N, C-alpha and C positions, 0 to 999 in steps of 0.2 A: 682488399681490406686488411689494415696494419693490425700485426699479432702482437701481443707485449710477450718480453724475454721473461721466462717464468721466475729465473733467478732474480729479477727486479721486482717480482711481486712480494709483498711482505708476508712473513712466515705466517701471521694470524690469518690473512686473508685465504691462504691456501687450504685451511681448515673448512669442512663442509658447513653450510650454513647452520644445520640443526645443531651441529656441535658448538658453533660459534655463540649460538642464542643460549644454550644450556650453560657454556662456561660463564658468559657475562652474567646469566641469572645465579648461578652458583657463587659467582665473585662477590656480586652485590648483596647476597644473602650471608655470605661470610662475613663481609664487613659490617653488615647490619648486627649480625650475631655477636661478632667480636667487640662492638662498642656496647651492646646490651649487656653482654656477660662481664666486661669490666665495671660497668656502672652498678650491675646487679651484685658482683662479688664484693665490690668495695663497701656498698651500703649494707648489704648482710652480714660481711665480715666485721665491720665496726658495729653493726647492732649486736652481733655475738658477743663480740669483745666487750661492749658496753654492758649488756646484761650480765657478763661475768663480772665486771666491776660492781655492778649494782647489788649483785647477790653478795660480793664481799662486803660492802659498806653495810648492808642491811643485816648482814650476821654480826658485825662488828657493832654497829649500834644496839643490836639486841642483846649481845654479850655486855657492852658497857651499862645497857640499863638494869642488869641482874646483878652487877659486879660492884661490891664497896669495899673501902679499905679503911680499915680501923686500927687505932693505936694501944697497944697493951704496954704496960710499964716494964713488965718481965719479957714479952715475947717480941715487943717491938710492932711493927706494921703487920697487921692481920687481915688476910683477903678473905672476902665474904663471898662467894660466886658458885654457879651451876658447877656440875662435874664437868671439868674442861675436857677431860678425854672423851666421855659420851657426847658432849657438844661438837668435837672435831671429827670424832670416828667416821660418821656418814660422808663427809666431803673429803676424807683425808687431809686435814687442815692442822694446821700449826697454830698454838694460841700462845700468848705470853700475857703476863699482867706487870706492868712498871709504875714506879712511883712518879713522882714528879720531876725527880732528877734523872730518870731513865734507868733506874736500877731494877734489874728482874727481881719481882716478887713471887711469881708462881708461872707454870706453864706447863705444856704438854710434854716439852722437851727442853728443859733448862739450858742445855748444852748449845742447842741452836740459836744463833744469834739472826734476828730480823731488822737488825739496823736500828738507829734512832728513831724515835717517833716523828711523823711527818705527814703533814697534810696530803690529802689525796691517795693515789695507789701508786706504789714504788714497786720496782722488781728487784728482787735479792736472789740472785741465782735463777734456780728454776721455778721460784714462787713468786707470786703476787702479794704485796702486804698492804694492808690498810691499818691504819692508827686511827682510834677513836678515843677521844678523852672520857673519862669516868666523870659523870654528872649527877649521880644518884644523891639523894638528900641525906646527910649525915656522913658521906663518904669523905676521905681525904682525897686530894688531888692525885691524880694518876691517869694512866693509859692502857688500853686494851689493843693488843695488835693480834690481828686474824690474818692469816696469810694461807692461801692454796696454791697448788701448783697449776701453771697454766697449759700444761702439755694437752689435756682434753680440748681445750679452746683452741689450740692451734692445730690439733687434728681435725677438729671439726671444721676449721676454716680451710683447712688444705683439701678435706672433701669435697667441700663446696667447690673450691676453684676447679677440681678434677671433674665434677659433676657438669660445671658450665664449659669446661674446655670439651667433654664427650658431647655435650649438647651442641657445642658450635660444630664440630667435626659431624656428628650425626646430621644435624639440619642442613648442613652444606651438602651432604651427599644426598639427603632426601631433595633437596633443591636442585642438583645436578640430574637425578633421575626424574624429577618432575617436569625440570626444563627440557629433558630429551624427549618425554613423551609428549608434552606439549606441542615442542618443536616438530617433531615428527609427525603429530595429528595436522598441525598447520601447514607442514611441507607436502601432507599426501597429496592436495590437490596440484600443486606446483610440479611434483615427480609425474602426475598423470599428463598435465601439459606438456613436461619434456618428453615423455614417451611417445605422446602423440606427434609431437615435433620432430623427433627423431625418425618416426615413421614416414611423416610426410617428407620428409628429407631424403629418405633412402627410395619412396616410390615416386617422389615427384609428384604427388597428387594431392592438390589443394582442394579436392572435392570433400574431404573428410571434415567432419564437423564436431566441435569441441562441445561434450555436454555442459551446458551452462546451468550452475545450480541458481536457486532462488535468493541466495543470500547477497546482501548487499554491502559486504566487506571488500577490502582492496583485492583479494584473490577473485573473487566475483566479478568485478571489474575487469580486472586482467582477462579472465576467461572470456567475457562478452567481447572485450577489444580484439583479442585473439581471434575469435570467431568471427567477427566482423571483416578483420584483416583477411582471413581465409576465403571468406566469401567473395571479397573484392578481387582477392588473386584468381579464384575460380572464374569469377566472371571475366576477368581480363584474358585469361589464358583461353575461354571459350571465343572469347572474341577474336584473339589472335589466331585461334585454330581455325576460325571460319575464314577470316581474312586469307590466311595460307592457302586453305582449301580453293578460295575463289583465285586466289592468283595461280596456283597449280593447275585448276581447271583452263584457266585463261591460257596460260602458256601451252598447255598442250593442245588446245583449240586453234590457238593462233599458229603454233608450229604445224599443225595438221593443215590448216587453211593454207598456208604458205608453201607447203611442199607443192600443191597441185599447180599453181600457177608457175612457180618455178620450174617443175618437170616440163610444163608445156611451152616456157621460154627456152628451156634448154634444148628440147626438142628441134623447136623451129631454128635455132642457130646452129644445131648440127646438121639440119637440112640445107640451110643458106651455105655452111661451109663445105658440104658434099657438091652443092650446085657449082660453085667455082664461078659464078657470073659476077660482074661487077669489077671494079678496079681493084688495084692493090691494096689501096688504103681501105677500101670497103673490106676487103678479106682481112686485114690486120683487125679492123674495128670488129669485125664478127668473131674472130679468134679471141680478143680480149674480153668481150662480151662473154663469150663460152666460158672463158676461163674463171671470170668471176661468177657466173652463174652455177659452175660446178662448186666453187667454193661456199657459197651461199647455201645451196642445195645441201652440202656435207654439214655444215653449222646448223641448218634447221633440223636435219635428220638428227644430230647429236643431241640438240635441246628437246625435240619429240622424245627420243629415248629416255632421257633425264627425266621430263614432264612426267612420261608414264610412270617411272619408278618412284617417283615423289607422290604420285596420285595411288599408288599401288596398283595400276592396271599391268597385265602380263599379255603378252602375245601368245598364241596357241603353241603348245609343246608337244614333243613327241621323241619315242625312243631314237638316240643317235650315238654315233661314235665319237669321242673328244679328240681321238687320234686322228680320225679323218679330218675333221675341222680344222685342226691344228695343221696338218699337212698342207690343206688348201690355202690357210692363211700365209704360211711360209713361201709357198708357191706364187701368191700374190705380191708379197713384199719382196721377194728376191730382186726384182729389176729396180728396186729404189735404193738398194743396200749400196751400191757403187763397189768400191774396192773392198768394203767389209766382208768378212767370212759369216755366213750363217751355216750353222751346223745343228743338228737336231739327233736327238735320242728318244724316240717316240716308241714306248712299250705298249702295245695294244693288243685286242681292242680296249676301250674303257668306256663300257655302255652307261649311258644316263639318260635322263628325261631333262629335256630343255629345248629352247629355241635355236635353231642352228644360225640364225642370221646373227643373234646376239652374241652367242659364243664366239661366232666367227669374229665379229667387231672385237670383242673381247681380246682374243689372240693376236689379231692384226693391230690393235692399239698398243699392246704390248711390244711387239716387234718394232713398230714405227719408233716408239719411245726411244727403244734400244737404238735404233739408227740414227735418230735424230741427235742423241746426247752420247754419242761414241766417234771418236777420230777415224779417218780413213785406215784401213788394214786392220782395223779392230776385229774381234772375234764376238759374234753373238750366238749364243747356244739355246735351243728351245728343247725342254726335255718334258715328257710327260708319262707318268707311271701311277701304279695302284699304291696307294698307302693306307693299308687297313680298308676300312670302308669307304674311303674318299679317294677320288682322283686328285693327284699333285701335277700341277702344270707350272713350270718355271721358266723365266727368261733371265738369261745369266750373260753378263758381258765383263770385259776387261778395261772398259772405259775409265773415267775420272770418278765415277760412283755418285752417291747421292750425298749432298752436304750434310753434315752432323746437325741432328735436330730437325730434319726435314723428312724423317722416314714416314711420319703420319700424315705431314701436311702436303705431300706430293698428290694425294689423293682428292685434294679438295678441288674445288671447281674454280676454273680461272686462275689456279697456279702456274706459271710457267718457269722454266729453268733460264738462268741467267748466268753470267760468267763463263768459265772455261768448259763448264759441262753441257752447255748448249753449243753445239757444232754445227746444227743446221743455219741455212742462210736465212730462212724467214721465221718470224715467229708464229707458233700455232696458236690454237683457241684457248689451250688450257684447259680441255674438257676430256682429254682422252684417257688419263688414268681414272678421272671422276666416273667416267662410263665403265671403265674396268670394274671399278668397286661397286656401283649400281648395279651391273649386270652379275657380278659373283654374288651379291646379298639377295638379289632378286631369285636365283636360283638356289638358295639355301646354303652359301659357301660364303667364304671369306678370302681376302688378299691382304698379303702384307710386303713390305719393302724392307730390304737389308743390304748389307755388303757381301758380295761374293766372295769365294776362296781367291779370285784371282785379283782382289782389290777394286773392281767394279762394283755394279749395281746387282741386285738380285730381287726379282718379283716372283712372289710365290701365291698361288692361287689354289684354293682347295674346294672342290665340289663333290657333294653326296653322290656316290653311285648308287644307281636304280632311280627311284621314283623322288619327286621333289613336289613341295606344296604348291596347290593352284588356287590362290584366294580369288582371282578376278581375272579371267582370261578374256581376251580380245582376240577373233579369229586372225590367222595370219594373213587373210586376203584383204583384212579392215573394211568390213561393209559398212563400218560407222562412218566412213570417210563421206564429206559431204562431196558433191559435184561441183568442178570448178567453175568459178565465176568468171565468166567472160564478158 
């Protein structure tokens, strides 16, 4: 399965999904609130300023309606109006009465200039000024100028924008929190599915079931789909296990059945060989048939041992000394060593519970493997000693060693050495080290391969001292064997 390089994944996609949902929700809310605040602030701000101008015009019209300018031969123009200071005081306003030529006739502060009369609202410094013509009956033409500072209006508009900004920020934060809460609630079933998937991955047990809710949303559909997938995988696993079990039973039974006729054939060939009757060619044929029969018998025995291990069957066990078994296997392999030196350091006794034939096969296979894969005049060392609560048995050589990366594969079935490490004349069956592992594991132990201090191979077998589990024993004399079919 191809894996993506994390550095190539966009930063946003590395964020957890619930945070992405919350951020997107808050971002959209922020965009909407900003647009709303801009429109609302502009409309309300214009409305506040419009109301302020309307108040200016209304006050100017009211004052113009109550003001008259008359002419006196001695005093000149005379203004008849309400008390200007009392009129202006509540709003902190400035008022001026002008004649037609723009000359000031009266005012709250004659020294303050409000500019020439003009239509509409004009700004003079901090003041907003409205000029209103005097149109009262019997009055000379003139103007009333009414002015008020616009600081209050500007402050109101500023407070409006501040309030809207705070609303945008607060709304965005609330949207982020609400998005997190909603996303967390929505992702809760996904988390449950993920946890269950992790548990199934660690236990490799697809028999577990996903609690399917009655909801008809996408998550419910995902849960139903995953539950159906697990059910199909569980059924496929059950079928595969049944098929493998049938295969194991067949191999065990077939190996068992083959052993009896092969033993009979081997015995008859040995009798013919001992009889010495017949021609020389007949003797060679008997020798060749006997050699082939012995190889077939050994291969069938190996297959039978592995088939028993696969099926969980075990031969009867008893208390034994591993050192004595190792010494016997060493003596048996000694004639096959040629010019190689077989040395031993056996510290015993090492009492444990096991099957002597299987343990003898284990030690012999390790020694034969060392003899096969080391050159002439090499040294092979067999050691056995106590290591805590375990017996440690090792076979060490100074040969070419195990190729890099093959330390665990050498225990697989039908794996045979090739190249310079295989010094034997003929190829083996590739089951020797697989039998070593099967025997070690069936006795509650383990086996490992590595490099020795001499540069060659090191095979270490650890077996528990004392008792060992007995899940399904078959008596040593194998009463289950069927009689040979003649």
